[in-house]
N, C-alpha and C positions, 0 to 999 in steps of 0.2 A: 352414344350419349347416355349417361346413366338416368333412369327414371326415378323421380322421387315421389313417394306417396303424398298426396295432397292433404290427407287426413293425418294429424299428429297422433301418436300413440297415447292413448289416456292412461293417467298416472293415478295410482291408488295412494290415498293418504295413509301415512304412517300411524299404526295403531296407538302410539303414544301421543300423536298431535292433539287430539281432543282435550287432554289434560292441560297442556299448554295453553290452548286456546281458552278453557275455562277460567284460568287464572288471569290472562291478560287482555280481555276484551275491553278494558277501559273501566270507568268508575261505574257506569251503569250496566255494562255487560257481563263483568266477571263476578265470580262468586267463590267461596270456599268450597273444596270437594266434600263429598260425603264420605263416611265410612268406608263403604264398599269401593268408591272411586280411588281413594287414598290407598286401600290395601292392593288394588289392581296395579295402580301406578307404581307404588314402591316394589312390588313383585317384579314388574318389568325392569325396573333399576337394578334390583338385586340379581336378576339374571342376564344383566348386560344386554337387554333387548332394546335400548333407547340409543340415539345418536348423541354424540357429545354437545352438540349444538342444542339439542333439545333438554339435556340435562342441565346445561348451565343456564338456560332460560327459565326451566321449571324451578330451579332452586332459587334463584334471583327473585323471581315473580313471588313465590311463596315467602321468601324473607322480606319482600317489601310490604306484603299485606299482613304479615304475621300469621303463624299456624294456629288453628282452632284445635280444640280438645279432640274433636271427632277426626280430624285429620292426624294428629299425633297418634291417636288409637289405631287407626287404620295402617299408619306405617309400621307400628310396632307389631302388629297381628301378622303383617307379611314377613317379618323376621322369623317368626316361629315355624313357618312353612318350610324354610330353608336350613334352619338350625338342625344339627343331629347330636343329641345328647345321649352319652352311653347308658345302656340299660342298667350298668352297675353304679352310676353314679350316686354317692352318698347323698342323704337329705339336706338341702340347704334350708336353714331357717331364716336366713337374712339376705337379701339382695342389696348391694351397696354400689350405687355408681359413682364414678370419680373421674370426670372429664374436663373439668374447669382448669385445675392448675391452681396454684397459690402464687400472688405476687407480692403481698404486703405482710404477710405474717406466715409462720410455719405451719405446715399441715398437720396440725394436733389430732385432727380427726383420725389419722391412721393408728395412733395410740389408743384412741376409742375402740376402735374395731378390733385391735389386739386385746384389749381388756375383755370386750364382750366375748371373743373367742376363748380367752383363758378361763372364762367360766361357763363354758359348755354350749355356746350359741355358735353354730356352723354358718360361715359367712363366705359368699362368693362376691368379691369385688371385681369390677370391670371398669376399664377407662382406655384412654389413648392420649398418649403425650406428644409434644412438639409441634401442634396444630396452631399454638400462639406464642410469639416470642416474649422472652423475659418472664417466664412463669416456671414454677417448681412442680413437676409432675410426679404422681404417686409411684409410677414405675421406678423412677431414679432415686426416689427416697427409700423404696424398699431394699433396692441394691445396696445402699449405705448402710441400712439397717440388718443387712444380711438374712432378710426375709425372702424365701425363695419366690420366683415368679413362674407361673405356669405357661405353657405355650399351646396347651390343648385342653379340652374338657376331661380328658383321661388323666393328665397330669394334674390338673385342678382337683379332681376327685381325690388323688392320693395325697394332696397337701390338706385337704379337708380332712381326711381320715387321720392324718399325723398330728395337725394342731389346729383344726377348725376353721382354717383361714387359708383362702386361695385368691389370688389376684391373676386375672386374665386379661390380655389387651384386645381391644377391639379387631386389631388387624389380625389376629390369630383365630377369630370365630366368626367375624363378618368383615373380611378383608375389602370389599367393595365399599362399605360404609366409611371404613378408615380412609380409602382413597378419596372419597368424596369430601371427607372432613379436611383432608389436606389441601383440598382445592382453595381453602382460604388464602393460601399464599399466592394463587393465581387470581382469584376473584375479588380479593380484599375485603370481603364479609363473610361472616359465618353463615352456614346453611341451616335448614331444619334438621340436618343430621345431628348437629351439636345438641339440639334440643331433645329429639325423641331417643336418642340413644340412652339418655337418663332413665328412660321408662322401660327399656328393655330387661326383662327378668328371665334371663335365659333357662334357667333351672326351675322356674315357676315357685320360688320361695313364697312362704305365706306372708312374709312381710318385706316391704321394699322402702328403702330410705333414699330421699332424692334432695338434692340441693340446687338452688338457683340463685342467680344474681339479680334478676329483675322481678320486682314483686309480682307483676302481673301474671307471670307464669305459675304462680301458685294455683290460680283458678284453673288453667288449662291442664295442667298435671293432674290436679284433682279430678277433674271432669274425665280426662282420658283414663286414668286409673279405675275409675268406676265402669266406663265402658268395657274395660278389659277384665271387669270382674276380679281385679286384685283384691284379696281378702282383707289385707291390712296394709296401709302405707301411710307415710308422712312426707310432706314436702315443705321445706323451710328455706327462708332467704339465708344462705349461708355465706359465711366469710369467704370472699373471693369466688362464690359460685359453687364452692364444694359444700357437702354435707356436714357442716361444722357451726355450731352456735358461738356466736361471739357473745361470751357471757358478761360484757359490759353493757349490753343492750338488750331491750326486751325483744321478743322474738315471736311473732305470729305464726303458728304451725297449722297448716291444713293438713288434715288426715282422713282416712277411711277405717271405719270400724263397724263390723256386722252390717256391710252394704250401706252405710250411712255417711255423709260427708259432715265432717266436724272441724270446727276452728276454734283454736285456744291460743291464748297468749302466755307466754312463759316470761316471768319476771327476770330481770338482770341480777346476777349473782353478786355484783360488786356495785358500790355507790359512786365511785370514782372510775374515770376511764384510764386504761393503762397505756403507757407510751409505747409505740411500737419499737421493735428491735431495729437498730441502725442498719445491721446486717442480717441476712438470713443464713444461719448455719444450721443444716439439716442434722449434723451430728449432736446438736443440743438436744434432739429428740431422745436419742438412746441415753444421754446423761440424765435427763430428767426421769426417764423411765427407772434407771438403775438407782435413782436417789442420790446421784453425785452432784447434781445441781437443782436448785429451786426456780420456779418460773410460777408466779400466782397466776397470771393470765393463762398460760398454757395449761396448768392444771385445772382451773376453771373451765376451759374450753374442751378438755379430755371428759372431765367428769359431766359437765352439762350435756355434751352431745350423747354420751352414753345414757344418761338419763332420759332424755327425750326418746332415745331408741327403746329403752327398757318400758317406758310408760306406753309407747306405740305398740308395742309386742305383747301387752297386757301383763307383763311381769310385775308391775307395780300399779296400783290404783289411784294414785294421785301423784302430782308433780313433787311435792315434798317426799313422799315415799321412794319415788324414783331417784331422787337426788341423794337421800340417804343410803340407797342400795349401791348407787355407783360410788359414792365415797368409800363405803366399806370394802367394796372390791379394789378400789385403787390403793386403799391402805395395805391390803393384804396380796397385792399383785406379786408375781414371781419376777423380782428384780434382775435375775440372771437370764431371763428367756429373751431378752434382746441384747 
């Protein structure tokens, strides 16, 4: 007869379990993670050192209680330890996140960034498409506009050298985060990844532009950027959640300049709201750029978004001055570059 040991083998708790427990102990026992705890947790996630059950629980618990600025900053900081940027990467002046996708209006901000790049501002835009249904994503629009898409930092560097603009998808530089973002199709909810990827500044550009949909995230993005020592940044409630000013509406912009948190409201460019297009035809972007078609709202969004960026970067010392500069650049644009 086989003899069984009456004493059960002791089990060791998984190293990630405490982070799930901190978030899920109920109304009185749970709390937000600290900066260091968040960084450690995300480091384990990025290195695939967590079980699938733990990952799902962690993401949904955090989604339920909403992320703090400290947690977002810790998550972002963890990505810098796993990113490898080429030593010969050209200087990036402006980091631009594009993760939301547009659903009701065309992505005019893409032409804003092209306008800025044409005038000597080097831009790295990063994003990820197809994580939410019925949206227009930047990578698909760039293909229609014949603007090349990079698949690595090396290729992005070449694009910046040639025309001051590069787009790089999340799945090409942080594939594990792209995989988690895609879990929305399984979990039915977005995760903290959808939030903190906007704050990742891979090449440590001096200025970062971020768009959000829910106004409350203005505070957390600004707080996280301060903790990350981001020199200059702006976060605005962008159309569709992208970094794009709706020129029909006033826009409260939270920013950081000289390590100080600033709040300023931009006044609308138009007195009456414009009717949305019945159909979203992305080829219209090219026609408007080339001067083949007029779109008052679109041009206002392009110029206004560029103006907020110029003001944030310190290229203009007033809202009016930034708008004048952006309009002049728009009038002088190279219509044959798209």
